[in-house]
C-alpha positions in Angstrom: -19.8 -11.3 -11.4 -17.1 -12.7 -9.2 -18.0 -13.3 -5.6 -16.3 -11.8 -2.5 -15.1 -15.3 -1.6 -13.1 -15.4 -4.8 -11.3 -12.2 -4.1 -11.0 -12.3 -0.4 -8.3 -14.1 -1.0 3.7 3.3 9.2 2.6 2.3 12.5 3.3 5.6 14.2 -0.3 6.9 14.3 -1.5 3.5 15.6 1.1 3.5 18.3 0.2 7.0 19.3 -3.5 5.9 19.3 -2.7 3.3 21.9 -1.8 6.1 24.3 -5.0 8.0 23.9 -8.6 6.8 24.4 -9.8 6.0 20.9 -13.1 7.8 21.6 -11.1 11.1 21.7 -9.5 10.6 18.3 -11.0 12.3 15.3 -10.7 10.7 11.9 -8.5 12.3 9.2 -10.9 14.1 6.9 -8.3 14.4 4.2 -8.7 10.8 3.3 -11.7 9.5 1.3 -11.2 5.8 0.7 -12.5 3.1 -1.6 -12.7 -0.7 -0.9 -11.1 -2.1 -4.0 -13.6 -4.9 -4.2 -15.9 -2.3 -5.8 -13.6 -2.3 -8.8 -12.4 -5.9 -8.5 -12.7 -6.8 -12.2 -10.8 -3.7 -13.3 -8.1 -4.3 -10.6 -7.7 -7.9 -11.9 -7.1 -6.7 -15.5 -5.2 -3.5 -14.9 -4.3 -2.6 -11.4 -2.0 0.3 -12.3 -4.6 1.9 -14.7 -7.4 1.4 -12.2 -5.5 3.0 -9.3 -4.6 6.0 -11.6 -8.3 6.3 -12.5 -9.4 6.2 -8.9 -6.9 8.9 -8.0 -8.1 11.1 -10.8 -11.7 10.7 -9.6 -10.5 12.0 -6.2 -9.9 9.0 -4.0 -6.7 9.2 -2.0 -7.0 6.0 0.1 -7.9 2.4 -0.7 -8.6 -0.8 1.1 -7.1 -4.0 -0.3 -9.2 -7.1 -1.0 -7.0 -9.8 -2.7 -3.9 -10.8 -0.6 -5.4 -14.1 0.7 -4.2 -17.1 -1.2 -1.8 -15.5 -3.7 0.2 -13.9 -0.9 0.6 -10.9 -3.2 -1.2 -7.6 -3.5 -2.9 -7.7 -6.9 -0.1 -9.8 -8.4 2.7 -7.6 -6.9 5.0 -7.9 -3.9 4.2 -5.6 -1.0 7.1 -3.3 -1.9 6.0 -3.1 -5.6 2.4 -2.4 -4.7 3.4 0.2 -2.1 5.4 1.9 -4.8 2.5 1.9 -7.2 0.2 3.4 -4.5 2.7 6.2 -3.8 3.1 6.9 -7.5 -0.6 7.6 -7.6 -0.8 9.6 -4.4 -2.7 6.8 -2.6 -2.3 5.1 0.8 -3.6 1.7 1.8 -4.1 1.9 5.5 -6.3 -1.2 5.6 -6.5 -4.6 3.8 -8.9 -7.6 4.0 -7.9 -11.1 5.0 -9.7 -14.4 5.7 -9.9 -16.7 8.8 -8.6 -19.7 6.8 -10.7 -22.4 8.3 -12.3 -23.1 4.9 -10.1 -25.1 2.6 -9.5 -24.6 -1.1 -9.5 -27.9 -3.0 -8.9 -29.7 0.2 -5.8 -27.7 1.1 -5.2 -24.9 3.6 -5.2 -21.3 2.2 -2.0 -19.5 2.9 -2.0 -15.9 4.1 -5.0 -16.4 6.4 -5.2 -16.1 10.1 -4.9 -19.8 10.5 -2.2 -20.5 7.9 1.0 -18.6 7.4 -0.3 -15.5 9.3 3.2 -14.5 10.2 4.1 -13.8 6.6 0.7 -12.0 6.0 1.5 -9.7 8.9 5.0 -9.0 7.7 3.8 -8.4 4.1 1.1 -6.0 5.4 3.7 -4.0 7.3 5.9 -3.9 4.2 2.9 -2.6 2.1 2.2 0.2 4.6 -1.0 -1.4 6.0 -2.0 -0.3 9.5 -5.2 -2.4 9.9 -5.6 -6.1 8.9 -9.3 -6.9 8.7 -11.0 -10.3 8.9 -13.3 -9.7 6.0 -15.8 -12.5 5.9 -16.7 -15.8 7.5 -18.0 -18.4 5.0 -21.0 -20.5 6.0 -18.7 -23.3 7.1 -16.9 -20.8 9.4 -20.0 -19.6 11.2 -21.9 -22.3 12.9 -23.0 -22.4 16.6 -22.3 -19.9 19.3 -19.6 -22.2 20.5 -17.9 -22.0 17.1 -18.2 -18.2 17.2 -16.3 -18.4 20.6 -13.6 -20.4 18.8 -13.5 -17.7 16.1 -13.2 -15.0 18.7 -10.3 -16.9 20.3 -8.5 -17.0 16.9 -9.1 -13.3 16.4 -7.4 -12.6 19.7 -4.4 -14.7 18.7 -4.2 -13.1 15.3 -4.6 -9.7 16.8 -1.7 -10.4 19.3 0.6 -11.1 16.4 -0.5 -7.9 14.6 0.1 -5.9 17.7 3.7 -7.2 17.9 4.3 -5.8 14.5 2.6 -2.4 15.4 -0.6 -3.3 13.4 -4.2 -3.6 14.5 -6.6 -6.4 13.7 -10.2 -5.6 12.9 -13.3 -7.6 12.1 -15.7 -6.7 9.3 -19.4 -7.6 9.7 -22.1 -8.6 7.4 -25.7 -9.3 8.6 -25.4 -12.9 9.7 -23.5 -11.9 12.8 -26.7 -10.2 14.0 -28.9 -13.3 13.7 -29.7 -14.4 17.3 -29.0 -17.9 18.5 -30.6 -18.9 21.8 -31.2 -15.2 22.5 -27.6 -14.2 21.9 -26.0 -12.4 18.9 -22.8 -13.8 17.5 -21.6 -10.2 17.0 -21.7 -9.8 20.8 -19.3 -12.7 21.1 -17.0 -11.2 18.6 -17.2 -7.9 20.5 -16.2 -9.8 23.7 -12.7 -10.2 22.2 -9.9 -8.2 23.8 -10.6 -4.7 22.5 -6.9 -3.8 22.4 -6.3 -6.8 20.1 -9.5 -6.8 18.0 -11.3 -3.7 16.9 -14.2 -3.5 14.4 -14.7 -2.3 10.8 -18.4 -1.5 10.8 -20.2 -2.0 7.5 -23.0 0.5 7.7 -25.1 -1.2 5.0 -25.0 -4.6 6.6 -25.6 -3.5 10.2 -28.6 -1.4 9.0 -30.0 -4.3 6.9 -29.7 -6.5 10.0 -32.0 -4.0 11.8 -29.4 -2.6 14.2 -28.5 1.0 14.9 -24.8 2.0 14.4 -25.2 4.8 16.9 -26.3 2.3 19.6 -23.2 0.3 18.9 -21.0 3.4 19.2 -22.6 4.3 22.5 -22.2 0.7 23.9 -18.6 0.3 22.6 -17.1 3.7 22.2 -13.8 3.8 20.3 -14.2 0.3 19.0 -14.9 1.2 15.4 -11.9 2.8 13.7 -12.9 1.7 10.2 -16.2 2.0 8.4 -17.6 0.8 5.1 -19.7 3.6 3.7 -22.2 1.7 1.6 -25.8 2.9 0.9 -29.0 0.9 0.7 -31.6 1.8 -2.0 -35.2 2.5 -1.1 -36.7 -0.5 -2.8 -38.0 -3.6 -1.1 -34.9 -5.4 -2.3 -32.7 -3.0 -0.2 -30.0 -3.3 -2.9 -26.6 -1.6 -2.9 -26.6 1.9 -4.3 -24.4 5.0 -4.5 -23.7 6.9 -1.3 -26.3 9.6 -0.8 -28.7 7.9 -3.2 -30.3 5.6 -0.6 -31.9 5.4 2.8 -29.0 5.5 5.2 -28.6 8.8 7.1 -24.8 9.2 6.8 -24.9 12.8 8.1 -26.3 11.5 11.4 -23.8 8.7 11.6 -20.7 10.8 10.7 -21.8 13.2 13.5 -20.8 10.4 15.9 -17.4 9.7 14.3 -15.5 10.7 17.4 -17.5 8.5 19.7 -17.0 5.5 17.3 -13.3 6.1 17.2 -13.3 6.5 13.4 -9.9 6.7 11.7 -10.6 5.8 8.1 -13.7 5.0 6.0 -14.1 3.3 2.6 -16.8 3.6 0.1 -17.9 0.2 -1.1 -20.6 -0.9 -3.6 -20.7 -4.6 -4.2 -22.8 -4.3 -7.4 -23.3 -1.3 -9.6 -26.0 -0.6 -12.3 -23.3 0.3 -14.9 -19.6 1.1 -14.7 -18.4 1.0 -11.1 -16.3 4.1 -11.9 -19.5 6.1 -12.5 -20.9 4.9 -9.2 -17.8 5.6 -7.2 -17.7 9.1 -8.8 -21.3 9.8 -7.7 -20.5 8.6 -4.2 -17.4 10.7 -3.7 -19.2 13.8 -5.0 -21.8 13.3 -2.4 -19.3 12.7 0.3 -17.3 15.8 -0.5 -20.4 18.0 -0.5 -22.1 16.6 2.5 -19.8 14.6 4.8 -16.2 15.9 5.0 
């Protein structure tokens, strides 16, 4: 199975959102999204066929996962990929990117926040992306609290460039940001960024696995979480990934606080599946349609 590291390679609504408190905005229930990392192997082999299959299952929104490094979207120019999405009745309001501090074979990785970010922003806008998301920090990019302060500073700078293009930068968490150092959480340092420049994509699986309550975060930082990853945790000691509604996370309770969070779009994600990922994402969307939207 390929790792996330290998793949993590229409601004009107956003502009309007800047004029209204995010906590007063309700998410668009018409859109049920999928993070394409869930079907990464299929996307690598046949992106057109994969998107068509996802649309047939019922997804009408996706989140990208492969721009970094190639400076293309699944081997296509932004314009060509946007046309393919439209052909399948899909939108891609959000896409994942990397910080870029980690080198590849000793060379900087283009299309990251630290290397050729201007082109990445321009390409995102051309593809119809509204939210550019810092997807993951490698172990080399984490480090001490002082280093997280450096990361926060880079997020502010990258977010300022996004804002100039009418886009919004977000940060996607795992669980390592919630491991205290000297009594302080790295995630709190990332939340100390300028909230106009840097908002959050909350991964509901990872924050739960880290032992933190999403509702407490919403209360402490209302309107800061326009994007969610809807990912369930099974009921075994391993706390493995599972289909939405098949695990231990109370999504009904969390979705009841969507307005307070500032939710705009959510994306199903399942990093590993017991069989075909298409079977798993079908099970997840069926539960979502019946219980959450």
